[in-house]
C-alpha positions as CSV (number, residue, x, y, z in Angstrom):
1,X,-1.2,-5.7,-34.5
2,X,1.0,-2.7,-33.9
3,X,2.0,-0.7,-30.9
4,X,2.6,3.0,-30.9
5,X,6.0,3.7,-29.2
6,X,8.0,6.9,-29.0
7,X,10.1,8.2,-31.9
8,X,13.3,7.3,-30.0
9,X,12.4,3.7,-30.1
10,X,11.5,3.7,-33.8
11,X,14.8,4.8,-35.4
12,X,15.6,1.2,-36.5
13,X,12.9,0.0,-39.0
14,X,13.6,-3.7,-38.2
15,X,13.2,-3.2,-34.4
16,X,10.9,-5.7,-32.6
17,X,9.2,-5.1,-29.3
18,X,10.6,-7.4,-26.6
19,X,8.2,-10.3,-25.9
20,X,5.4,-8.9,-28.0
21,X,2.8,-11.3,-29.4
22,X,4.0,-10.9,-32.9
23,X,6.6,-8.7,-34.5
24,X,5.1,-5.4,-33.5
25,X,6.0,-2.8,-36.1
26,X,7.4,0.3,-34.4
27,X,6.5,3.3,-36.4
28,X,8.2,6.7,-36.7
29,X,5.6,9.2,-35.5
30,X,7.7,12.3,-35.7
31,X,6.4,13.7,-39.0
32,X,3.7,11.5,-40.5
33,X,1.3,9.2,-39.0
34,X,1.4,5.7,-40.4
35,X,-1.5,3.3,-40.4
36,X,-0.9,-0.5,-40.2
37,X,-2.0,-1.0,-43.8
38,X,0.4,1.7,-45.1
39,X,3.2,0.2,-43.1
40,X,2.5,-3.4,-44.3
41,X,2.4,-2.1,-47.9
42,X,5.8,-0.5,-47.5
43,X,7.2,-3.7,-46.1
44,X,5.7,-5.9,-48.8
45,X,6.8,-3.7,-51.8
46,X,10.1,-2.3,-52.7
47,X,10.8,1.2,-54.0
48,X,10.4,0.0,-57.6
49,X,6.9,-1.4,-57.0
50,X,8.0,-5.1,-57.0
51,X,7.2,-7.3,-54.1
52,X,10.1,-7.8,-51.7
53,X,9.3,-11.5,-51.6
54,X,10.3,-11.8,-55.3
55,X,13.9,-10.8,-54.4
56,X,14.3,-13.2,-51.5
57,X,14.8,-17.0,-51.4
58,X,11.6,-18.9,-51.0
59,X,12.9,-20.7,-47.9
60,X,13.6,-17.3,-46.2
61,X,10.1,-16.1,-47.0
62,X,8.6,-19.2,-45.6
63,X,10.7,-19.0,-42.5
64,X,9.7,-15.4,-42.0
65,X,6.0,-16.4,-42.3
66,X,6.3,-19.2,-39.8
67,X,8.3,-17.0,-37.4
68,X,5.6,-14.3,-37.5
69,X,2.8,-16.9,-37.0
70,X,4.7,-18.5,-34.1
71,X,5.4,-15.2,-32.3
72,X,1.9,-13.7,-32.8
73,X,-0.2,-16.8,-32.0
74,X,1.3,-20.2,-31.7
75,X,3.8,-19.1,-29.0
76,X,0.9,-18.3,-26.6
77,X,-0.8,-21.7,-27.3
78,X,2.0,-23.9,-26.2
79,X,2.0,-23.9,-22.4
80,X,0.6,-22.0,-19.4
81,X,4.0,-22.2,-17.7
82,X,5.7,-20.6,-20.7
83,X,3.0,-17.9,-21.0
84,X,3.4,-17.1,-17.3
85,X,7.2,-16.9,-17.3
86,X,7.2,-14.9,-20.6
87,X,4.7,-12.4,-19.3
88,X,6.4,-11.9,-16.0
89,X,9.8,-11.4,-17.8
90,X,8.3,-8.9,-20.3
91,X,6.4,-6.8,-17.7
92,X,9.3,-6.8,-15.3
93,X,11.7,-5.7,-18.0
94,X,9.3,-3.0,-19.3
95,X,8.9,-1.6,-15.7
96,X,12.6,-1.6,-15.2
97,X,13.3,0.2,-18.5
98,X,10.4,2.6,-17.7
99,X,12.2,3.6,-14.4
100,X,15.4,4.4,-16.3
101,X,16.1,7.7,-18.1
102,X,16.1,7.5,-21.9
103,X,16.3,3.7,-22.2
104,X,16.1,3.3,-26.0
105,X,19.2,1.1,-27.0
106,X,19.6,3.3,-30.1
107,X,23.1,4.6,-30.7
108,X,22.0,8.1,-31.8
109,X,19.8,8.5,-28.7
110,X,22.6,7.1,-26.5
111,X,24.9,10.0,-27.7
112,X,22.2,12.5,-26.9
113,X,21.7,11.0,-23.5
114,X,25.4,11.5,-22.7
115,X,25.1,15.1,-23.8
116,X,22.4,15.6,-21.3
117,X,24.2,14.2,-18.3
118,X,24.5,16.6,-15.4
119,X,28.3,16.7,-15.6
120,X,28.2,17.5,-19.4
121,X,25.6,20.2,-18.9
122,X,27.7,21.8,-16.2
123,X,30.9,21.6,-18.3
124,X,29.6,23.0,-21.6
125,X,26.2,24.4,-20.8
126,X,22.9,24.0,-22.6
127,X,23.8,26.6,-25.2
128,X,26.8,24.7,-26.4
129,X,24.9,21.4,-26.2
130,X,22.3,22.8,-28.6
131,X,25.0,24.2,-30.9
132,X,26.4,20.6,-31.2
133,X,23.0,19.4,-32.5
134,X,21.5,18.6,-29.1
135,X,18.0,19.3,-27.8
136,X,16.7,21.9,-25.5
137,X,15.9,20.9,-22.0
138,X,12.2,21.0,-22.5
139,X,12.4,18.9,-25.7
140,X,14.7,16.4,-23.9
141,X,12.2,16.2,-20.9
142,X,9.3,15.7,-23.3
143,X,11.1,12.9,-25.2
144,X,12.0,11.2,-22.0
145,X,8.3,11.2,-21.1
146,X,7.4,9.7,-24.5
147,X,10.0,6.9,-24.0
148,X,8.6,6.1,-20.5
149,X,5.1,6.1,-21.9
150,X,6.2,3.6,-24.6
151,X,7.5,1.1,-22.1
152,X,4.3,1.7,-20.0
153,X,2.2,0.8,-23.0
154,X,4.2,-2.3,-23.6
155,X,3.6,-3.4,-20.0
156,X,-0.1,-2.6,-20.2
157,X,-0.4,-4.5,-23.5
158,X,1.0,-7.7,-22.0
159,X,-0.7,-7.3,-18.6
160,X,-4.2,-6.4,-19.7
161,X,-4.8,-6.5,-23.5
162,X,-2.9,-9.7,-24.5
163,X,-5.7,-12.2,-24.6
164,X,-7.9,-10.0,-26.8
165,X,-5.0,-9.3,-29.1
166,X,-4.1,-12.9,-29.5
167,X,-7.7,-13.9,-30.0
168,X,-7.9,-11.2,-32.8
169,X,-5.3,-13.2,-34.7
170,X,-7.6,-16.2,-34.9
171,X,-6.3,-18.1,-31.8
172,X,-8.8,-20.3,-29.9
173,X,-6.6,-22.0,-27.4
174,X,-4.7,-19.2,-25.6
175,X,-2.9,-20.6,-22.6
176,X,-3.7,-18.3,-19.7
177,X,-1.0,-17.6,-17.1
178,X,-1.0,-19.8,-14.0
179,X,-2.4,-17.9,-11.0
180,X,-0.6,-20.2,-8.5
181,X,2.7,-19.6,-10.2
182,X,2.2,-15.8,-9.9
183,X,0.9,-16.2,-6.3
184,X,4.2,-17.9,-5.4
185,X,6.1,-14.8,-6.6
186,X,3.8,-12.3,-4.9
187,X,6.8,-11.3,-2.7
188,X,9.7,-12.5,-4.9
189,X,13.1,-11.3,-3.8
190,X,13.5,-9.4,-7.1
191,X,11.3,-6.3,-6.8
192,X,10.7,-6.1,-10.5
193,X,9.5,-9.7,-10.7
194,X,7.4,-9.1,-7.6
195,X,5.7,-6.1,-9.1
196,X,5.1,-7.9,-12.4
197,X,3.7,-11.0,-10.7
198,X,1.3,-8.8,-8.6
199,X,0.1,-6.8,-11.6
200,X,-0.4,-10.0,-13.7
201,X,-2.2,-11.9,-11.0
202,X,-4.6,-9.0,-10.2
203,X,-5.3,-8.6,-14.0
204,X,-6.0,-12.3,-14.4
205,X,-8.2,-12.4,-11.4
206,X,-10.2,-9.5,-12.7
207,X,-10.4,-11.1,-16.1
208,X,-11.9,-14.3,-14.6
209,X,-15.0,-12.6,-13.4
210,X,-17.0,-13.6,-10.3
211,X,-17.7,-17.2,-11.6
212,X,-14.1,-17.8,-12.4
213,X,-12.9,-16.5,-9.1
214,X,-15.4,-18.7,-7.3
215,X,-14.2,-21.7,-9.1
216,X,-10.6,-20.8,-8.2
217,X,-11.6,-20.4,-4.5
218,X,-13.4,-23.7,-4.5
219,X,-10.4,-25.4,-5.9
220,X,-7.8,-24.0,-3.4
221,X,-9.9,-23.7,-0.3
222,X,-9.3,-27.3,0.7
223,X,-5.6,-26.6,1.0
224,X,-6.0,-23.7,3.4
225,X,-4.4,-24.6,6.8
226,X,-6.7,-24.6,9.8
227,X,-5.8,-22.6,12.9
228,X,-7.4,-21.6,16.1
229,X,-7.3,-18.0,17.4
230,X,-3.9,-18.6,19.1
231,X,-1.1,-18.4,16.6
232,X,1.0,-21.6,16.4
233,X,-1.8,-24.0,17.4
234,X,-3.6,-26.1,14.9
235,X,-6.9,-27.8,15.0
236,X,-8.8,-30.4,13.0
237,X,-12.1,-28.7,13.5
238,X,-15.0,-29.8,11.3
239,X,-15.9,-26.3,10.4
240,X,-14.0,-26.5,7.1
241,X,-15.0,-24.7,3.9
242,X,-16.4,-28.0,2.6
243,X,-16.6,-31.6,3.6
244,X,-15.1,-33.1,0.5
245,X,-12.5,-35.9,0.7
246,X,-9.9,-33.4,-0.4
247,X,-10.6,-31.4,2.7
248,X,-10.4,-34.5,5.0
249,X,-7.1,-35.5,3.4
250,X,-5.8,-32.0,3.9
251,X,-6.8,-32.1,7.6
252,X,-4.8,-35.3,7.9
253,X,-1.8,-33.5,6.3
254,X,-2.2,-30.7,8.8
255,X,-2.1,-33.2,11.7
256,X,0.9,-35.1,10.4
257,X,2.9,-31.9,9.7
258,X,1.9,-30.3,12.9
259,X,0.8,-27.2,11.1
260,X,4.4,-26.2,10.3
261,X,5.1,-24.0,7.3
262,X,7.8,-24.8,4.8
263,X,10.2,-21.8,4.9
264,X,10.3,-19.7,1.9
265,X,14.0,-20.4,1.5
266,X,13.8,-24.1,2.7
267,X,11.8,-25.9,0.0
268,X,13.4,-27.4,-3.0
269,X,13.3,-25.1,-6.0
270,X,13.6,-28.0,-8.4
271,X,10.5,-29.7,-7.0
272,X,8.6,-26.4,-7.2
273,X,9.5,-25.9,-10.8
274,X,8.6,-29.5,-11.6
275,X,5.3,-28.9,-10.0
276,X,4.7,-25.8,-12.0
277,X,5.4,-27.7,-15.2
278,X,2.5,-30.1,-14.7
279,X,-0.6,-28.4,-16.2
280,X,-4.2,-29.2,-17.2
281,X,-3.5,-28.7,-20.9
282,X,-6.7,-30.3,-22.1
283,X,-9.0,-28.2,-19.9
284,X,-10.4,-25.1,-21.6
285,X,-9.6,-21.7,-20.0
286,X,-13.3,-21.0,-19.3
287,X,-14.0,-24.3,-17.4
288,X,-13.5,-24.7,-13.6
289,X,-11.0,-27.5,-14.3
290,X,-8.7,-24.9,-15.7
291,X,-8.2,-23.4,-12.2
292,X,-8.1,-26.8,-10.3
293,X,-4.7,-27.9,-9.1
294,X,-3.8,-31.6,-9.3
295,X,-3.9,-33.6,-6.0
296,X,-0.7,-33.5,-4.0
297,X,1.4,-36.6,-4.0
298,X,3.4,-36.0,-0.8
299,X,3.3,-34.1,2.4
300,X,6.0,-31.7,1.1
301,X,3.9,-30.9,-1.9
302,X,0.8,-30.5,0.3
303,X,2.7,-27.9,2.4
304,X,3.6,-26.0,-0.8
305,X,-0.1,-26.1,-1.7
306,X,-0.8,-24.6,1.7
307,X,1.5,-21.7,1.2
308,X,0.0,-21.1,-2.3
309,X,-3.5,-21.4,-1.0
310,X,-2.9,-18.8,1.7
311,X,-1.4,-16.3,-0.7
312,X,-4.0,-16.9,-3.4
313,X,-7.0,-16.7,-1.1
314,X,-5.5,-13.8,0.7
315,X,-5.2,-11.9,-2.6
316,X,-8.8,-12.7,-3.6
317,X,-10.1,-11.8,-0.2
318,X,-8.2,-8.6,0.0
319,X,-9.0,-7.4,-3.5
320,X,-12.5,-8.9,-4.1
321,X,-13.8,-9.6,-0.6
322,X,-16.5,-7.5,0.9
323,X,-15.8,-5.1,3.7
324,X,-17.3,-6.1,7.0
325,X,-18.1,-2.5,7.8
326,X,-20.3,-0.9,5.1
327,X,-19.0,2.4,4.0
328,X,-21.8,4.9,4.4
329,X,-20.4,7.1,1.7
330,X,-21.0,4.5,-1.0
331,X,-24.3,4.7,-2.9
332,X,-26.8,1.8,-2.7
333,X,-26.0,0.9,-6.3
334,X,-22.3,0.7,-5.6
335,X,-22.9,-1.4,-2.5
336,X,-25.1,-3.9,-4.3
337,X,-22.5,-4.2,-7.2
338,X,-19.8,-4.8,-4.6
339,X,-21.9,-7.5,-2.9
340,X,-22.5,-9.2,-6.2
341,X,-18.8,-9.2,-7.0
342,X,-17.6,-10.5,-3.6
343,X,-16.7,-14.1,-3.3
344,X,-18.8,-16.6,-1.3
345,X,-17.0,-17.0,2.0
346,X,-15.6,-13.5,2.0
347,X,-18.9,-11.6,2.5
348,X,-21.0,-10.6,5.4
349,X,-23.4,-13.5,5.3
350,X,-20.8,-16.2,4.7
351,X,-17.4,-15.2,6.2
352,X,-15.9,-18.6,6.9
353,X,-13.1,-18.3,4.3
354,X,-12.3,-14.8,5.5
355,X,-11.9,-16.0,9.1
356,X,-9.7,-18.9,8.1
357,X,-7.6,-16.9,5.8
358,X,-7.1,-14.1,8.3
359,X,-6.1,-16.7,11.0
360,X,-3.5,-18.2,8.6
361,X,-2.1,-14.7,7.7
362,X,-2.0,-13.7,11.3
363,X,-0.1,-16.9,12.2
364,X,2.5,-16.2,9.6
365,X,2.9,-12.7,11.0
366,X,3.0,-13.6,14.7
367,X,4.7,-17.0,14.6
368,X,8.1,-16.9,16.3
369,X,11.1,-17.5,14.0
370,X,12.1,-21.2,13.6
371,X,14.2,-23.3,11.3
372,X,11.2,-24.1,9.1
373,X,9.9,-20.5,9.1
374,X,12.7,-18.0,9.4
375,X,12.1,-14.3,10.3
376,X,12.3,-12.9,6.8
377,X,10.9,-15.0,4.1
378,X,8.8,-14.3,1.0
379,X,5.9,-16.1,2.7
380,X,6.0,-13.9,5.8
381,X,6.3,-10.8,3.6
382,X,3.3,-12.0,1.5
383,X,1.2,-12.3,4.8
384,X,2.3,-8.9,5.9
385,X,1.4,-7.3,2.6
386,X,-2.0,-9.1,2.4
387,X,-2.9,-8.1,5.9
388,X,-2.4,-4.5,4.9
389,X,-4.2,-4.8,1.6
390,X,-7.3,-6.5,3.0
391,X,-7.4,-5.1,6.5
392,X,-11.0,-4.1,6.1
393,X,-11.9,-7.7,5.4
394,X,-9.8,-9.3,8.0
395,X,-10.3,-6.8,10.8
396,X,-13.2,-8.6,12.6
397,X,-11.0,-11.7,13.1
398,X,-7.8,-10.0,14.0
399,X,-6.3,-8.9,17.3
400,X,-5.5,-5.4,16.0
401,X,-3.2,-4.6,18.8
402,X,-1.0,-7.6,18.2
403,X,-1.0,-7.0,14.5
404,X,0.1,-3.4,14.8
405,X,2.8,-4.2,17.4
406,X,4.2,-6.9,15.2
407,X,4.4,-4.6,12.2
408,X,6.0,-1.9,14.3
409,X,8.5,-4.5,15.6
410,X,9.6,-5.1,12.0
411,X,9.9,-1.3,11.4
412,X,11.7,-0.6,14.6
413,X,15.1,-0.8,13.0
414,X,14.3,1.2,9.9
415,X,17.0,3.8,10.7
416,X,19.6,1.1,10.4
417,X,18.1,-0.3,7.2
418,X,17.5,3.1,5.5
419,X,20.7,3.0,3.2
420,X,19.5,-0.1,1.5
421,X,15.9,1.1,1.3
422,X,16.6,4.7,0.0
423,X,19.6,4.6,-2.3
424,X,18.5,1.8,-4.6
425,X,20.8,-0.8,-3.2
426,X,19.8,-4.5,-3.2
427,X,17.3,-5.1,-0.4
428,X,18.5,-7.4,2.4
429,X,15.7,-9.7,3.8
430,X,15.4,-7.6,6.9
431,X,15.1,-4.4,4.9
432,X,12.6,-6.0,2.6
433,X,10.4,-7.0,5.5
434,X,10.8,-3.6,7.0
435,X,9.7,-2.0,3.7
436,X,6.7,-4.3,3.4
437,X,5.6,-3.8,7.0
438,X,5.9,0.0,6.6
439,X,3.6,-0.2,3.6
440,X,1.2,-2.4,5.4
441,X,1.0,0.0,8.3
442,X,0.3,2.8,5.9
443,X,-2.5,0.9,4.3
444,X,-4.0,-0.1,7.7
445,X,-3.8,3.5,9.0
446,X,-5.5,5.0,5.9
447,X,-8.1,2.3,5.7
448,X,-9.2,2.4,9.3
449,X,-7.7,5.7,10.9
450,X,-10.0,5.5,14.0
451,X,-8.9,1.9,14.7
452,X,-5.3,2.7,14.2
453,X,-5.3,5.8,16.5
454,X,-7.5,4.3,19.3
455,X,-5.4,1.1,19.3
456,X,-2.1,3.0,19.5
457,X,-3.5,5.3,22.2
458,X,-4.6,2.3,24.3
459,X,-1.1,0.7,23.9
460,X,0.5,4.0,24.9
461,X,-1.6,4.2,28.0
462,X,-0.6,0.6,28.8
463,X,3.1,1.5,28.2
464,X,2.8,4.5,30.6
465,X,1.4,2.3,33.3
466,X,4.2,-0.2,32.9
467,X,6.8,2.6,32.9
468,X,5.5,3.9,36.2
469,X,5.7,0.5,37.8
470,X,8.9,-0.6,36.0
471,X,10.9,-1.0,39.2
472,X,8.2,-3.0,40.9
473,X,7.7,-5.3,37.9
474,X,11.5,-5.4,37.2
475,X,11.1,-4.6,33.5
476,X,13.0,-2.3,31.1
477,X,10.5,-0.1,29.2
478,X,13.2,0.8,26.6
479,X,13.0,-2.7,25.3
480,X,9.3,-2.3,24.4
481,X,8.2,-2.0,20.8
482,X,6.5,1.3,21.5
483,X,9.8,2.8,22.7
484,X,11.9,1.5,19.8
485,X,9.3,2.3,17.1
486,X,8.6,5.9,18.0
487,X,9.8,7.3,14.6
488,X,7.5,4.9,12.7
489,X,4.5,5.8,14.9
490,X,5.1,9.5,14.4
491,X,5.4,8.9,10.6
492,X,2.0,7.2,10.6
493,X,0.3,10.0,12.7
494,X,1.8,12.6,10.4
495,X,0.5,10.8,7.3
496,X,-3.0,10.6,8.7
497,X,-3.0,14.3,9.7
498,X,-1.9,15.2,6.1
499,X,-4.5,12.9,4.4
500,X,-7.3,12.6,6.8
501,X,-7.4,15.8,8.8
502,X,-11.1,15.8,9.6
503,X,-11.0,12.2,10.9
504,X,-8.0,13.1,13.1
505,X,-9.9,16.2,14.5
506,X,-12.4,13.8,16.0
507,X,-9.6,12.0,17.9
508,X,-7.4,14.9,18.9
509,X,-6.8,13.8,22.6
510,X,-5.8,10.3,21.5
511,X,-3.5,11.9,18.8
512,X,-1.8,14.1,21.3
513,X,-1.3,11.2,23.7
514,X,0.5,9.3,21.0
515,X,2.6,12.3,19.9
516,X,3.7,13.2,23.4
517,X,4.7,9.6,23.9
518,X,6.9,9.6,20.8
519,X,8.5,13.1,21.1
520,X,11.6,13.7,23.1
521,X,10.6,15.7,26.2
522,X,13.8,17.6,26.1
523,X,12.9,19.1,22.7
524,X,9.8,20.7,24.1
525,X,11.8,22.4,26.8
526,X,13.7,24.6,24.4
527,X,11.4,24.6,21.4
528,X,7.7,25.0,20.7
529,X,5.4,22.3,19.5
530,X,5.1,24.0,16.1
531,X,8.8,23.5,15.6
532,X,9.1,20.0,17.0
533,X,6.0,18.5,15.3
534,X,4.4,21.2,13.1
535,X,1.7,18.8,11.6
536,X,-0.4,18.8,14.7
537,X,-0.4,22.5,15.0
538,X,-2.7,22.7,12.0
539,X,-5.6,22.1,14.4
540,X,-6.9,25.3,16.1
541,X,-8.1,23.0,18.9
542,X,-4.4,22.5,20.1
543,X,-2.3,25.1,21.8
544,X,1.2,24.9,23.4
545,X,2.5,27.4,26.1
546,X,6.3,27.1,26.3
547,X,6.3,29.4,29.3
548,X,4.3,27.1,31.5
549,X,5.1,24.0,29.5
550,X,1.5,23.0,29.0
551,X,-0.4,21.7,26.0
552,X,-4.2,22.0,25.6
553,X,-6.3,19.9,23.3
554,X,-10.0,20.3,22.7
555,X,-12.0,17.2,22.0
556,X,-15.1,16.6,19.8
557,X,-17.2,15.7,22.9
558,X,-16.5,19.1,24.5
559,X,-13.8,18.0,26.9
560,X,-10.5,19.9,27.3
561,X,-7.3,17.9,28.0
562,X,-4.5,19.9,29.6
563,X,-1.1,18.2,29.6
564,X,1.5,19.2,32.3
565,X,4.8,18.4,30.6
566,X,6.7,19.0,33.8
567,X,4.9,16.3,35.8
568,X,3.8,14.2,32.8
569,X,0.2,14.4,33.9
570,X,-3.0,15.1,32.0
571,X,-6.2,16.8,33.3
572,X,-9.6,16.3,31.6
573,X,-12.1,19.1,32.0
574,X,-15.8,19.0,30.7
575,X,-15.6,22.4,29.1
576,X,-18.5,22.6,26.6
577,X,-21.7,20.8,25.7
578,X,-20.5,20.6,22.1
579,X,-17.3,20.1,20.3
580,X,-14.4,22.5,20.9
581,X,-13.7,24.6,17.8
582,X,-10.6,26.5,19.0
583,X,-8.3,26.8,22.1
584,X,-5.4,29.1,22.8
585,X,-3.1,29.9,25.8
586,X,-2.4,33.6,26.7
587,X,1.1,34.7,26.1
588,X,2.0,34.5,29.8
589,X,0.2,31.1,30.1
590,X,-2.1,32.2,33.0
591,X,-5.3,31.9,31.0
592,X,-6.7,29.4,28.4
593,X,-9.5,30.5,26.1
594,X,-11.8,27.9,24.5
595,X,-14.5,28.4,22.0
596,X,-17.4,26.1,20.8
597,X,-19.4,27.1,17.8
598,X,-21.9,24.4,18.4
599,X,-22.6,25.8,21.9
600,X,-22.0,29.5,20.8
601,X,-19.9,30.0,23.9
602,X,-16.4,31.2,24.7
603,X,-14.8,30.5,28.1
604,X,-11.7,31.6,29.9
605,X,-9.9,29.1,32.2
606,X,-7.2,29.6,34.8
607,X,-5.0,26.9,36.3
608,X,-3.8,27.3,39.9
609,X,-1.2,25.2,41.7
610,X,0.0,25.0,45.3
611,X,2.8,27.0,46.7
612,X,6.1,26.6,44.8
613,X,4.2,24.5,42.2
614,X,3.6,21.7,44.6
615,X,0.3,19.8,44.8
616,X,-2.2,19.0,42.1
617,X,-3.1,21.7,39.7
618,X,-6.7,22.8,39.5
619,X,-8.3,24.5,36.5
620,X,-11.5,26.5,36.8
621,X,-13.6,28.7,34.5
622,X,-13.2,32.3,35.4
623,X,-15.4,33.9,32.7
624,X,-17.9,32.9,30.0
625,X,-19.3,34.8,27.0
626,X,-22.1,34.0,24.6
627,X,-21.1,34.4,21.0
628,X,-23.1,35.1,17.8
629,X,-24.3,32.0,15.9
630,X,-22.4,31.0,12.8
631,X,-24.1,30.5,9.5
632,X,-24.6,26.9,8.3
633,X,-22.6,27.4,5.1
634,X,-19.6,28.4,7.2
635,X,-19.6,25.0,9.0
636,X,-18.7,23.1,5.8
637,X,-15.0,23.5,6.6
638,X,-14.7,22.9,10.4
639,X,-10.9,23.1,10.2
640,X,-11.0,26.8,9.3
641,X,-14.2,27.6,11.2
642,X,-12.6,29.8,13.9
643,X,-9.3,30.8,15.5
644,X,-8.4,32.4,18.8
645,X,-5.6,35.0,18.8
646,X,-4.4,36.7,21.9
647,X,-3.7,40.5,21.6
648,X,-2.2,40.8,25.1
649,X,-2.3,38.8,28.3
650,X,-6.0,39.6,29.0
651,X,-7.6,40.1,25.5
652,X,-8.3,37.5,22.9
653,X,-9.7,38.0,19.4
654,X,-12.2,35.4,17.9
655,X,-11.5,35.2,14.1
656,X,-14.4,33.5,12.1
657,X,-14.3,32.0,8.6
658,X,-16.4,34.9,7.3
659,X,-13.7,37.4,8.2
660,X,-15.4,38.9,11.3
661,X,-13.4,39.6,14.4
662,X,-14.7,39.9,18.0
663,X,-12.6,40.8,21.0
664,X,-13.2,39.5,24.5
665,X,-11.5,40.4,27.8
666,X,-10.8,38.2,30.8
């Protein structure tokens, strides 16, 4: 076996890839292309044509053969625990070196790396660097890419291709990595180990196939803790995944322990390592017994099994469970293939495991901090991450509002935690939880944009009601999550506008409600909406008039929402029988033009208020025009379908996607 790595890693002919299954021969690919047979011949024969073995002591030759046999095959046949630890170490190290610049450990390349430092380039310039035997900037960049690709290939080899490579050497008892050991490190404190454990676990679950994953689920489902819909309450309900004695014993464990979780920093590491060392060595990798954990011998061990079961079933459900809401864009063949690959208990017909897993994950997210379950632990972070990854599977069983507010609560202090999150400093537990919650919010928003926007708009409306009655209820709205997490909410809305513009166009009024809640009202007094939050101004259905301090938004159902920023009120008008295509205020703010291509109509609206601006404002239609129909091919891109541009205070121009222009007067 051999692994093609960059030239920079092949300067030393005796170099060996770290953790590789066998002494991988790193070949110099700069001039000639070696084949494995040519390289082995060069190693076996000297320059005079005599075998190198003839010039070496027999015991050294024998030791070399045994070493190669051990590293290429026997090493991976010893223990599943050793295989797991070795693979996580190699993948974590390869990913770390891949993130570095020019990580080769070769003295010659180290000298070149120093020549290409920014301070050196500024001091002597590229021309003098090349004169000293250095490389051009393009060559240096290309070589860096080759080095990173080499470390990436090393990680891919161990993560994906290792079993096949070891089997090719004649091995028949390859010890597969322990899925429960990798599940415990799903949110390890070390980011590199965490990413390695996640990649290895997902690769191993994919390698198992549907039957192997089903056997794994059947083995760990009895250890899944049972909860009702209310977080923090446990139940011994008989609706368990199965009625085996193991399940009944587990229910007894739940009752004795009161459903409490062992904190991620509370349990004894020595006991965990001792537990990981006990394996089913005699069970073949293809049999269900290979995935079956041994029975717990104590309540403490049963609790550790609970945490492992939640993470393991959460990963399987998130990655291989079936979405509760069928995606209409999928073809029938893709949908059937996904149904066949989904695990029993995580599908539409049988969703018992999905419900129980979602309740356990939600409990970990919403449970108040305690001595046994502190605020920031790897177990809580794993629950946060898995809720985001498998939101489409868990959504029917979640209180989406509570989940989103809990995630926003974790992100509310992101400004204070930014230094440790941005500049590569070691993550504190709070910063790590903030980072994980932010990623989960992104996954939820992009997976279900409509659910995210409608839920946040509903919470904003509830917050506005509380704010109006704050004195009566004797509450401080500034302590609310929606007040403290305004930057994170805006970040999520901006992300959705960038990635899912058409979906956001269907929910423009809700989007504007959320944006106006998060923006500082003082900013809109002196600046326009395009300066304060430019992302939302990509929609032609939104217009802001700084003169009258009003914002108009056209909805898909034909309604017009006019926001009075002075009074913080909103007026909804049924403007068109079809969706609004474009709206625009006149320069003086006296008129508002709205256009609907579905209705082929353009209307002018005027808002009147009482004397001195007192009283409720009233908006009425002052003029309507029928417009020419638009060709069907022009409707393919509704975001650029039409635009309204005012020439003066009484004349507006309708610009269509085909380049035509039509003027209309009030």
